[in-house]
KEKEGU-254521 format. One line per 4 residues: number of its first residue (from 1); their letters; for each residue x, y, z of N, C-alpha, C. Coordinates in Angstrom, 2 decimals, decimal comma, padded with zeros to 5 digits. Example, Ala and Ser with C-alpha at 12.3 -4.5 7.8 and 13.67 -1.06 7.14 Angstrom:
2
1) as) 013,19:-005,69:007,80:012,30:-004,50:007,80:013,20:-003,30:007,80  012,85:-002,25:007,08:013,67:-001,06:007,14:012,90:000,03:007,87
This chain:
86
1) myds) 000,67:-019,78:029,54:000,58:-020,19:030,86:001,78:-020,00:031,69  001,27:-019,50:032,79:001,83:-019,08:033,92:003,37:-018,29:033,65  002,82:-017,17:032,47:003,46:-015,93:032,04:004,49:-016,82:030,78  004,49:-017,89:030,63:006,04:-018,57:030,50:005,32:-019,09:028,83
5) klya) 006,30:-019,21:028,02:006,34:-019,54:026,54:006,54:-020,80:026,37  005,38:-021,64:025,87:005,25:-023,01:025,23:005,82:-023,12:023,96  006,16:-024,42:023,39:006,35:-024,47:022,21:005,84:-026,00:021,80  004,55:-025,88:020,93:003,91:-026,83:020,60:004,15:-026,95:019,06
9) stwg) 004,64:-028,16:018,39:004,27:-028,66:017,04:004,37:-030,00:016,86  003,67:-030,06:015,56:003,78:-031,73:015,11:005,22:-032,05:014,15  006,08:-033,04:014,33:007,21:-033,24:013,82:006,68:-034,83:013,39  006,73:-034,62:011,78:006,86:-036,38:011,29:006,35:-037,48:012,20
13) glel) 004,64:-036,70:012,27:003,49:-036,81:013,15:003,72:-037,21:014,38  005,08:-036,90:014,96:005,37:-036,91:016,32:004,74:-035,40:017,10  003,93:-035,59:018,24:003,36:-034,22:018,45:004,67:-034,16:019,79  004,68:-032,80:019,77:005,95:-032,18:020,87:004,92:-031,08:021,25
17) lfct) 005,87:-030,91:022,64:005,78:-029,63:023,78:006,66:-029,55:024,44  006,92:-028,51:024,03:008,43:-028,07:025,18:007,64:-026,90:026,30  008,22:-026,97:027,38:007,77:-026,07:028,11:009,50:-025,58:028,99  008,84:-024,67:030,35:010,24:-023,88:030,60:009,95:-024,95:031,73
21) ania) 011,53:-024,98:032,52:011,85:-025,82:033,51:010,99:-026,08:034,77  010,66:-024,79:034,96:009,59:-024,46:036,36:008,29:-024,95:036,35  008,03:-025,01:035,20:006,39:-025,39:034,61:006,50:-026,79:035,17  007,63:-027,46:033,92:007,67:-029,03:034,30:008,56:-029,32:035,97
25) nnta) 008,93:-028,61:036,58:009,53:-028,81:037,90:011,05:-030,07:037,80  011,45:-029,36:036,68:012,33:-029,79:036,28:014,03:-029,07:036,87  014,80:-029,66:037,89:015,44:-028,85:038,70:016,86:-029,06:038,00  017,27:-029,77:036,62:018,50:-029,58:035,79:018,88:-028,15:035,63
29) tqnk) 020,29:-028,35:035,38:020,65:-027,34:035,25:020,75:-026,77:034,01  020,35:-028,10:033,12:020,55:-028,27:031,56:019,77:-028,97:031,07  019,33:-028,97:029,90:018,18:-029,95:029,24:018,60:-031,19:029,89  017,64:-031,72:030,00:017,44:-033,26:030,93:017,97:-034,48:029,37
33) hqfd) 017,12:-034,02:028,02:017,14:-034,59:027,14:018,04:-034,68:025,82  019,20:-034,95:025,23:019,71:-034,54:024,25:018,92:-035,04:022,66  018,26:-034,33:022,11:018,13:-035,13:020,67:019,13:-034,39:019,38  018,91:-035,81:018,64:019,65:-036,05:017,45:018,63:-036,15:016,46
37) ivvn) 018,72:-035,13:015,77:017,80:-034,73:014,52:018,29:-034,86:012,94  017,80:-035,67:012,36:018,40:-036,12:010,82:017,82:-035,41:010,01  018,11:-034,05:009,24:017,47:-033,22:008,40:018,22:-033,26:006,97  017,20:-032,81:006,03:017,67:-033,00:004,54:018,80:-031,33:004,28
41) diqk) 018,45:-030,42:005,13:019,14:-029,14:004,54:019,65:-028,84:005,92  021,10:-028,87:006,29:021,51:-028,51:007,23:021,65:-027,10:007,66  022,56:-026,45:006,11:022,49:-025,07:005,92:021,23:-024,46:006,43  020,14:-024,76:005,67:018,69:-024,14:006,16:018,78:-024,29:007,66
45) iiit) 018,64:-025,20:008,53:018,03:-025,30:010,21:019,07:-024,40:010,66  020,41:-024,13:010,28:021,02:-023,17:010,78:020,69:-021,89:010,48  020,43:-021,38:009,09:019,81:-019,91:009,22:018,56:-020,08:009,79  017,55:-020,72:009,96:016,48:-020,62:010,52:016,83:-020,75:012,03
49) akqy) 017,41:-021,39:012,89:017,53:-021,55:014,20:018,15:-019,56:014,18  019,22:-019,68:013,76:019,91:-018,20:014,16:018,73:-016,83:014,13  017,72:-017,12:012,61:016,49:-016,11:012,76:015,65:-016,03:013,88  015,43:-017,08:014,70:014,77:-016,97:015,64:015,60:-017,14:017,41
53) ggkt) 016,99:-016,54:017,19:017,58:-016,55:018,56:017,96:-017,74:018,83  018,41:-018,62:017,96:018,99:-019,91:018,04:020,56:-019,57:017,99  021,70:-020,29:018,83:023,02:-020,19:018,18:023,77:-021,58:018,32  024,71:-021,61:017,10:025,25:-022,58:016,96:026,30:-022,80:018,31
57) mgel) 026,79:-023,87:018,80:027,46:-024,97:019,15:029,07:-025,40:018,29  029,74:-024,26:018,37:030,89:-024,03:017,53:030,64:-024,65:016,43  031,43:-025,53:015,63:031,47:-025,35:013,90:030,40:-026,03:013,64  030,48:-026,12:012,09:029,59:-027,60:011,30:030,59:-028,42:011,28
61) vedk) 030,38:-029,79:011,88:031,20:-031,04:011,51:031,03:-031,64:010,25  031,97:-032,37:009,69:031,86:-032,74:008,50:032,32:-034,49:008,21  031,76:-035,44:008,38:032,97:-036,42:008,05:032,51:-037,27:007,13  032,91:-038,47:006,43:032,65:-039,34:005,15:030,91:-039,42:005,21
65) ycks) 030,16:-039,91:006,46:028,83:-040,37:006,72:027,84:-039,04:006,60  028,20:-038,05:007,28:026,90:-037,00:007,82:028,14:-035,75:008,29  027,24:-034,48:008,12:027,38:-032,98:008,35:026,46:-032,88:009,47  027,15:-032,26:010,92:026,77:-032,43:012,43:026,54:-030,87:012,56
69) igif) 025,91:-030,48:013,50:025,78:-029,70:014,37:025,13:-029,21:015,50  025,72:-028,30:016,41:024,62:-028,42:017,57:024,14:-027,14:018,05  022,83:-026,94:018,30:022,49:-025,62:018,02:021,77:-025,54:019,51  021,94:-024,28:020,39:021,20:-023,74:021,62:019,86:-022,98:020,75
73) dpdn) 018,83:-023,62:021,30:017,57:-022,61:021,70:017,42:-021,74:021,92  016,48:-020,59:022,37:016,45:-018,98:022,88:016,74:-019,62:024,16  016,26:-020,71:024,83:016,04:-021,08:026,29:017,74:-021,58:026,84  018,53:-022,00:025,79:019,43:-022,46:025,74:019,97:-024,03:025,73
77) nsiv) 018,32:-024,86:025,57:018,34:-025,91:025,29:019,07:-026,49:024,08  019,86:-027,88:023,91:020,13:-028,07:023,04:020,03:-029,37:022,31  020,30:-028,97:020,95:019,94:-030,15:019,74:021,10:-030,33:018,74  021,46:-031,59:017,95:021,85:-031,54:017,50:021,09:-032,11:016,26
81) fkqi) 021,92:-031,54:015,08:021,09:-031,58:013,87:022,28:-032,53:012,87  021,86:-033,27:012,28:022,92:-033,86:011,41:022,08:-034,34:009,81  022,53:-034,37:008,97:022,66:-034,23:007,64:023,21:-035,51:007,36  022,61:-036,80:006,97:023,30:-037,78:006,37:024,04:-037,51:004,67
85) ik) 025,23:-037,92:004,82:026,05:-037,58:003,51:025,65:-038,50:002,53  025,00:-038,71:001,44:024,42:-039,68:000,22:025,42:-039,73:-000,99
């Protein structure tokens, strides 16, 4: 669409569509929304993100409750992934 990449998926029953800022008429210099997503295997997320052009925002952080890391997608939008420690 409009010579841009769109990303669509269903995640946990939630339908998602990500599009470029120019299609959405978004004038923010960075993503307008920050998602924190809880995952079962944070190491797998890091590896997969890097395989598809993502990059980490700093190092993996761990406390007694969770492990967390920020990831930039290929368009430089950020998402924080967390793995709950049981």
